C-alpha positions as CSV (number, residue, x, y, z in Angstrom):
1,M,-38.5,-7.2,7.2
2,G,-36.4,-4.8,5.1
3,T,-33.3,-5.9,3.3
4,R,-30.0,-5.2,5.1
5,F,-27.3,-3.4,3.3
6,V,-24.2,-5.6,3.2
7,P,-21.4,-3.8,1.3
8,R,-18.9,-5.7,-0.8
9,L,-15.8,-3.9,0.4
10,H,-13.8,-4.5,-2.8
11,D,-16.2,-2.3,-4.6
12,V,-15.4,1.5,-4.3
13,S,-18.9,2.7,-4.5
14,S,-20.0,0.2,-1.9
15,R,-17.2,1.4,0.4
16,L,-18.5,4.9,0.1
17,Q,-22.0,3.8,0.8
18,A,-20.8,1.9,3.9
19,C,-18.9,4.9,5.1
20,A,-21.9,7.1,4.6
21,A,-24.2,4.6,6.3
22,I,-22.1,4.7,9.5
23,G,-21.8,8.5,9.4
24,V,-18.1,8.9,8.3
25,Q,-17.6,12.4,7.3
26,N,-15.5,13.0,4.1
27,A,-16.0,9.4,3.2
28,R,-14.7,9.9,-0.4
29,W,-11.5,11.7,0.8
30,E,-10.8,8.9,3.4
31,L,-11.4,6.2,0.8
32,V,-9.2,7.8,-1.8
33,M,-6.4,8.5,0.7
34,G,-6.7,5.0,2.1
35,L,-6.0,3.6,-1.4
36,F,-2.5,5.1,-1.3
37,T,-0.8,4.7,2.0
38,K,-1.4,5.4,5.7
39,D,1.1,8.3,5.9
40,I,-0.9,10.5,3.5
41,A,-3.3,12.6,5.5
42,N,-3.8,15.6,3.2
43,M,-3.0,17.0,-0.2
44,D,0.4,18.3,0.9
45,D,1.3,14.7,1.9
46,L,0.0,13.5,-1.4
47,L,2.2,16.0,-3.3
48,L,5.3,15.1,-1.3
49,H,4.6,11.4,-1.7
50,G,4.2,11.8,-5.5
51,L,7.5,13.8,-5.7
52,K,9.3,11.1,-3.8
53,D,7.9,8.5,-6.1
54,I,9.1,10.4,-9.1
55,Y,12.5,11.1,-7.5
56,Y,13.0,7.3,-6.9
57,A,11.9,6.4,-10.5
58,E,14.2,9.0,-12.1
59,N,17.2,7.8,-10.0
60,Q,16.4,4.2,-11.0
61,I,16.5,5.3,-14.7
62,I,19.9,7.0,-14.1
63,K,21.2,3.7,-12.6
64,S,20.0,1.5,-15.4
65,L,20.4,3.5,-18.6
66,P,24.3,3.3,-18.7
67,K,24.0,-0.5,-18.8
68,L,21.5,-0.2,-21.7
69,I,23.8,2.3,-23.5
70,D,26.7,-0.1,-23.2
71,K,24.7,-3.0,-24.6
72,A,23.2,-1.0,-27.5
73,T,24.5,-2.0,-30.8
74,N,22.7,0.5,-32.9
75,R,24.3,3.9,-33.0
76,D,21.0,5.8,-33.1
77,L,19.6,3.9,-30.2
78,S,22.8,4.6,-28.2
79,K,22.6,8.3,-29.0
80,G,18.9,8.4,-28.0
81,L,19.6,6.6,-24.7
82,K,22.4,9.0,-23.9
83,G,20.1,12.0,-24.6
84,H,17.5,10.5,-22.4
85,L,20.1,9.9,-19.6
86,E,21.1,13.6,-19.7
87,E,17.5,14.7,-19.7
88,T,16.8,12.5,-16.7
89,K,19.7,13.9,-14.8
90,Q,18.3,17.4,-15.4
91,Q,14.9,16.2,-14.1
92,V,16.6,15.1,-10.8
93,V,18.3,18.5,-10.5
94,R,14.8,20.1,-10.9
95,L,13.3,17.8,-8.3
96,D,16.2,18.6,-5.9
97,Q,15.2,22.3,-6.3
98,V,11.5,21.5,-5.7
99,F,12.4,19.6,-2.5
100,K,14.5,22.5,-1.4
101,K,11.7,25.0,-1.9
102,L,9.4,22.7,0.1
103,G,11.9,22.5,2.9
104,Q,12.3,18.7,2.4
105,Q,15.2,16.4,1.9
106,P,15.2,14.8,-1.5
107,E,14.5,11.1,-1.1
108,G,12.7,8.4,-3.0
109,V,9.8,6.1,-2.0
110,Q,10.3,2.5,-2.8
């Protein structure tokens, strides 16, 4: 008797082999997309999800930096954090423009 292929599903290459063994087309794409989230079906969804992720992160930075600036005792550190805060605010403005061009509402993914 031949040996039976039993994949270890925590191993990426084994998952690909298992998908290929049962005839799943585009196994690599389905595996990669499955690693992210169920609502990502194509590259456009992946782009939008990534933008939402970045939008969320930038807004979290905008919320937390003022607290750090207030607690900073070193003048250079405070100045650097203030510069970073202004830069981050500009990034959010740019992201708003990107969402608008894509016809999407700016929102973050938690």
